[in-house]
C-alpha positions in Angstrom: 12.8 -22.5 7.2 16.0 -20.8 6.1 18.8 -18.9 7.8 17.5 -15.8 6.1 13.9 -15.3 7.4 13.2 -12.8 4.7 13.0 -15.7 2.3 10.3 -17.2 4.5 8.3 -14.0 4.8 8.5 -13.3 1.0 7.7 -16.9 0.2 4.5 -16.8 2.4 3.5 -13.6 0.6 4.1 -15.2 -2.8 1.8 -18.1 -1.8 -0.9 -15.7 -0.6 -0.7 -13.6 -3.8 -0.9 -16.8 -5.9 -4.2 -17.8 -4.2 -5.4 -14.2 -4.7 -4.6 -14.4 -8.5 -6.4 -17.8 -8.8 -9.6 -16.5 -7.1 -9.6 -13.4 -9.4 -9.1 -15.7 -12.4 -12.1 -17.8 -11.3 -14.2 -14.7 -10.8 -13.4 -13.4 -14.3 -13.9 -16.8 -15.9 -17.4 -16.9 -14.4 -18.5 -13.3 -15.1 -20.9 -14.4 -17.9 -22.2 -17.5 -16.2 -25.9 -17.7 -15.3 -28.1 -19.8 -13.1 -31.8 -20.5 -13.0 -32.0 -19.7 -9.3 -30.2 -17.1 -7.1 -28.6 -20.0 -5.3 -27.5 -21.6 -8.5 -25.6 -18.5 -9.7 -21.9 -18.3 -9.3 -20.8 -16.4 -6.2 -17.6 -14.4 -6.5 -14.7 -15.6 -4.3 -12.4 -13.7 -2.0 -9.3 -15.0 -0.2 -9.1 -14.3 3.6 -5.5 -13.6 4.7 -4.1 -13.6 8.2 -0.7 -13.2 9.8 1.0 -16.4 10.9 4.2 -17.0 12.9 6.9 -18.5 10.8 8.2 -21.9 11.9 11.5 -21.8 13.6 11.7 -18.0 13.5 10.8 -16.5 16.9 8.9 -13.3 16.6 8.8 -13.4 12.8 5.4 -13.4 11.0 4.3 -14.0 7.5 1.0 -14.2 5.8 -1.2 -17.3 5.2 -4.5 -17.9 3.5 -7.2 -18.6 6.2 -9.6 -19.6 3.5 -11.4 -18.7 0.3 -14.9 -17.6 0.9 -17.8 -16.7 -1.5 -19.0 -13.2 -1.1 -22.4 -12.4 0.3 -23.4 -10.2 -2.7 -26.7 -11.4 -4.1 -27.0 -12.6 -7.7 -28.2 -10.1 -10.3 -31.8 -10.9 -11.5 -32.3 -10.3 -15.3 -35.4 -10.7 -17.3 -34.7 -12.9 -20.3 -37.7 -15.1 -21.0 -36.1 -16.7 -24.1 -33.0 -17.9 -22.3 -32.9 -21.7 -21.8 -32.0 -21.3 -18.1 -34.8 -18.9 -17.4 -37.1 -19.7 -14.5 -40.9 -19.9 -14.8 -41.2 -16.1 -14.5 -38.5 -15.6 -17.3 -35.6 -14.5 -15.0 -32.0 -15.7 -15.0 -29.5 -15.0 -12.3 -26.0 -13.7 -13.0 -23.1 -13.3 -10.5 -22.4 -9.9 -9.1 -18.8 -9.7 -10.5 -17.5 -6.3 -11.6 -14.9 -7.1 -14.3 -13.2 -3.7 -13.9 -12.8 -4.1 -10.1 -11.5 -7.6 -10.7 -8.9 -6.3 -13.2 -7.7 -3.7 -10.7 -7.4 -6.5 -8.1 -5.5 -8.6 -10.6 -3.0 -5.8 -11.3 -2.6 -5.3 -7.6 -2.0 -9.0 -6.9 0.3 -9.3 -9.8 2.4 -6.3 -8.7 2.5 -7.7 -5.1 3.7 -11.0 -6.4 6.3 -9.3 -8.6 7.5 -7.2 -5.6 8.0 -10.3 -3.5 10.0 -12.0 -6.3 12.2 -8.9 -6.4 12.7 -9.1 -2.6 13.9 -12.7 -2.9 16.2 -11.8 -5.8 17.7 -8.8 -4.0 18.2 -10.8 -0.8 19.9 -13.5 -2.8 22.2 -11.1 -4.6 23.1 -9.3 -1.3 23.9 -12.7 0.4 26.1 -13.7 -2.5 27.9 -10.3 -2.5 28.4 -10.6 1.3 30.1 -14.0 0.7 32.4 -12.4 -1.9 33.7 -9.7 0.5 36.3 -12.1 2.0 37.8 -13.0 -1.4 
């Protein structure tokens, strides 16, 4: 909690975007993983955000991560009988991760994070300039 609630709001957004960046990185890291069953395949993750009141700031809200949930998209079934993880019928199961969509989300999360850093920097500069007015 600070005397400038904008720091708390922007800080909560930074934390949320950081979680978003980490889930995207996990999804991209597992894009080529496979499993021998649909249940054994990696399931892409998505963070769930919600508004949350800021401690000590009446009426002010920020954002918080409610949780990180796997998506309900089914695994992609591919016929590769020579693969060591293929089931008895010759199928392997890959996660339904679209790398292009993940990269778009990555850019969006990165820019959101960057924008909140700029909010913090601008607020700090304005506060310092305000303190210098009396000099």
